[in-house]
C-alpha positions in Angstrom: 16.3 13.7 -23.2 14.0 11.1 -21.6 11.1 12.5 -19.6 10.5 10.5 -16.4 6.9 10.2 -15.3 8.1 8.7 -12.0 11.4 8.4 -10.1 13.6 5.8 -11.7 13.9 3.9 -8.4 11.3 3.4 -5.7 11.1 6.2 -3.2 8.6 6.7 -0.4 6.6 9.8 -0.9 7.6 10.7 -4.5 5.1 13.0 -6.2 4.4 11.0 -9.4 0.7 11.3 -9.0 1.0 15.1 -8.7 3.0 15.6 -11.8 0.1 16.5 -14.2 -1.1 19.1 -11.8 2.4 20.3 -11.0 3.3 20.7 -14.6 0.0 22.6 -15.3 0.6 25.1 -12.5 4.3 25.4 -13.4 3.2 27.2 -16.6 2.3 30.2 -14.5 5.8 30.4 -13.0 8.9 32.0 -14.7 10.9 30.0 -17.2 14.2 31.5 -16.0 13.9 31.4 -12.2 16.1 29.5 -9.8 14.1 26.5 -8.5 15.4 25.2 -5.2 14.3 21.7 -4.2 14.8 22.0 -0.4 13.8 18.4 0.4 15.0 16.8 -2.9 14.0 13.2 -2.2 14.0 11.3 -5.4 14.7 14.4 -7.5 11.4 13.9 -9.5 10.3 17.5 -9.0 13.7 18.8 -10.0 13.8 16.6 -13.0 10.4 17.8 -14.1 11.2 21.5 -13.7 14.4 21.0 -15.8 12.4 19.2 -18.5 9.9 21.9 -18.8 12.2 24.9 -18.3 15.7 23.8 -19.6 17.0 27.4 -19.1 16.0 27.5 -15.4 18.6 26.9 -12.7 17.5 23.9 -10.7 19.1 23.0 -7.3 18.4 19.6 -5.9 19.1 18.9 -2.2 20.0 15.2 -2.2 19.4 15.0 1.5 18.8 11.2 1.4 21.8 10.3 -0.8 19.4 9.1 -3.6 22.4 9.5 -5.9 24.1 6.5 -4.2 21.1 4.4 -5.2 21.2 5.7 -8.8 24.9 4.9 -9.1 24.2 1.4 -7.8 21.6 0.6 -10.5 24.0 -1.7 -12.5 24.6 -3.9 -9.4 20.9 -3.7 -8.4 19.9 -5.0 -11.8 22.4 -7.9 -11.3 20.8 -8.9 -8.0 17.2 -8.6 -9.3 18.2 -10.8 -12.3 19.4 -13.5 -9.9 16.1 -13.2 -7.9 14.0 -13.5 -11.0 15.7 -16.9 -11.7 15.1 -18.0 -8.1 11.4 -17.0 -8.3 10.9 -18.2 -11.9 7.5 -19.8 -12.2 6.4 -18.5 -8.8 3.0 -16.8 -8.5 3.0 -13.0 -8.3 0.0 -13.0 -6.1 0.9 -14.8 -2.9 3.9 -15.4 -0.6 6.8 -17.4 -1.9 7.7 -20.6 -0.1 10.0 -20.7 2.8 12.5 -22.6 0.8 12.6 -19.9 -2.0 12.9 -17.2 0.7 15.9 -18.9 2.2 17.5 -19.2 -1.3 16.8 -15.5 -1.9 18.3 -14.5 1.4 21.5 -16.3 0.6 21.7 -14.6 -2.8 21.1 -11.2 -1.2 23.8 -11.7 1.4 26.3 -13.0 -1.2 25.6 -10.0 -3.4 26.2 -7.6 -0.5 29.5 -9.4 0.4 30.6 -9.1 -3.2 29.5 -5.5 -4.1 29.6 -4.0 -0.6 26.2 -2.5 -1.2 22.5 -3.4 -1.6 19.8 -1.0 -2.4 17.4 -2.3 0.2 14.6 0.2 -0.7 14.5 -1.0 -4.3 14.9 -4.6 -3.1 12.0 -4.2 -0.7 9.7 -3.0 -3.5 10.6 -6.2 -5.4 10.1 -8.8 -2.7 8.1 -7.4 0.2 4.4 -6.6 0.7 3.3 -3.2 -0.7 4.5 -0.2 1.2 6.8 -2.3 3.5 10.5 -1.4 3.4 13.7 -2.8 5.0 16.9 -0.8 5.1 19.3 -3.6 6.1 19.6 -7.4 5.7 18.6 -8.4 9.2 15.2 -6.7 8.7 14.4 -9.0 5.8 14.7 -12.2 7.9 11.4 -11.9 9.7 9.4 -10.6 6.6 7.3 -12.6 4.2 8.6 -12.6 0.6 6.6 -11.9 -2.5 7.4 -12.2 -6.2 7.0 -8.5 -7.2 10.2 -8.1 -9.1 10.2 -5.7 -12.0 10.6 -7.7 -15.2 12.9 -5.1 -16.9 16.1 -3.5 -15.7 16.1 -0.1 -13.9 17.5 2.8 -16.0 18.1 6.4 -14.9 20.1 7.6 -17.9 19.9 11.4 -18.1 17.5 11.6 -15.2 19.1 14.6 -13.4 21.1 16.0 -16.3 21.5 19.8 -15.9 20.3 19.7 -12.2 22.7 20.9 -9.6 23.1 18.4 -6.7 23.9 19.7 -3.2 23.7 18.2 0.2 22.7 20.8 2.8 20.5 21.6 5.7 17.4 23.0 4.1 17.5 26.2 6.2 21.0 27.0 5.0 20.1 26.2 1.4 17.0 28.5 1.7 19.1 31.4 3.0 21.8 30.8 0.4 19.3 31.3 -2.5 17.0 34.0 -1.2 16.2 36.4 -4.0 13.6 38.0 -6.2 13.5 35.3 -8.9 13.6 32.1 -6.7 10.9 29.4 -6.4 11.2 26.9 -3.6 10.0 23.3 -3.9 9.1 22.3 -0.4 8.2 18.7 0.1 9.2 17.8 3.7 8.5 14.4 5.3 4.9 14.2 6.3 4.0 14.9 9.9 3.9 11.9 12.3 4.8 9.5 9.5 7.5 6.8 9.5 10.5 8.2 7.7 12.9 5.3 8.6 13.7 4.8 4.9 15.3 8.3 4.9 19.0 8.6 5.7 19.0 11.4 8.2 16.2 10.9 10.7 13.7 8.3 12.0 10.8 10.6 12.8 9.6 14.0 11.7 8.3 15.9 14.7 5.8 18.7 14.9 8.4 21.3 15.7 10.4 20.2 12.7 7.3 20.5 10.5 6.4 23.9 11.8 9.9 25.2 11.3 9.6 24.6 7.6 6.8 27.1 7.3 9.3 29.9 7.9 10.7 29.4 4.4 7.2 30.1 2.9 6.9 33.6 4.4 7.4 36.1 1.5 8.5 33.3 -0.9 7.3 31.9 -4.1 6.8 28.2 -3.6 5.2 24.8 -4.2 4.5 23.2 -0.8 3.4 19.6 -0.4 1.6 18.0 2.6 -1.2 15.6 3.2 -4.5 15.5 5.0 -2.8 13.5 7.8 -0.8 16.5 8.9 -3.8 19.0 9.3 -1.2 21.7 8.9 -3.5 23.9 6.8 -6.2 23.8 9.4 -3.6 24.6 12.1 -2.4 27.7 10.3 -6.0 28.9 9.8 -6.5 28.5 13.5 -3.3 30.5 14.3 -4.4 33.3 12.0 -7.8 33.7 13.8 -6.3 33.6 17.3 -3.0 35.4 17.2 -1.3 38.2 15.4 0.8 35.7 13.4 0.2 35.6 9.7 -0.9 32.5 7.8 1.9 31.5 5.4 -0.7 29.9 3.1 -2.8 33.1 2.7 -3.5 33.8 -1.0 -2.1 30.4 -2.1 -4.0 27.8 -4.2 -4.6 24.2 -3.1 -4.7 21.1 -5.2 -5.2 17.5 -4.0 -4.8 14.0 -5.2 -5.7 10.6 -3.5 -3.1 7.9 -2.8 -3.6 4.3 -1.9 -0.7 2.4 -0.2 -2.5 -0.9 0.1 -6.0 -2.3 0.7 -6.2 -0.8 4.2 -4.1 2.4 4.0 -4.8 5.6 2.0 -4.3 9.3 2.3 -4.7 12.6 0.4 -1.7 14.5 -0.9 -2.0 18.3 -0.9 -0.1 20.8 -3.0 -0.2 24.5 -2.2 1.4 27.1 -4.5 1.9 30.8 -4.7 3.6 33.1 -7.1 3.6 36.9 -6.8 5.0 38.9 -9.7 
């Protein structure tokens, strides 16, 4: 079975840069546990667990309907092949001409009319500036286009083989799997960041973010955040000023730096804890 080092399709916030550390720490967790990916995203964490521990039960919460994008890969490849021909010979460094953009827009619209679906996230990664995403056709009209199209077809064959897909509110999923041999993978949208490319919400509020901490109490987990959220500092503050416990007490922290483009960067944080 193919081992994916990153999600097979672009996804905002996937943990590909964390995989080496995640795999290393995973060696200290049980091989036969139930791993519940509460905010499944691209499924990369679920895929990785199943690769390393094939006997483990892995539950992936496809909250964002990523599977729809995976199933649309054949038609996505057709569209990108058309755009490669349109942009053939065009520089991969600067903007494409207005004329080429108009030709590309016509091809995209015709494709959507024919197939009834366009994976705008993957398309955005192919023709828009780094870290910019559109979710519908009208949003492309005002954007500058770039020739960033992947030169080979996308392929997700076997990506989530053996992984159980569910669609559920994360709280309900957490309660349904509470037990002694359960590990939660907790990668919620980052606090105060744009999550418009996600299907269910446009903004992740402080209250939403804090509610997630309830699933960490008394659980074995991997929890992901960033230095933008300052959630760890907040919990330290709470612990010193109230009787509430710090859910990160006795956990271990690991970090990795990420660059979105020349002017935007942040630090990803992974905290983990396992008590035998």
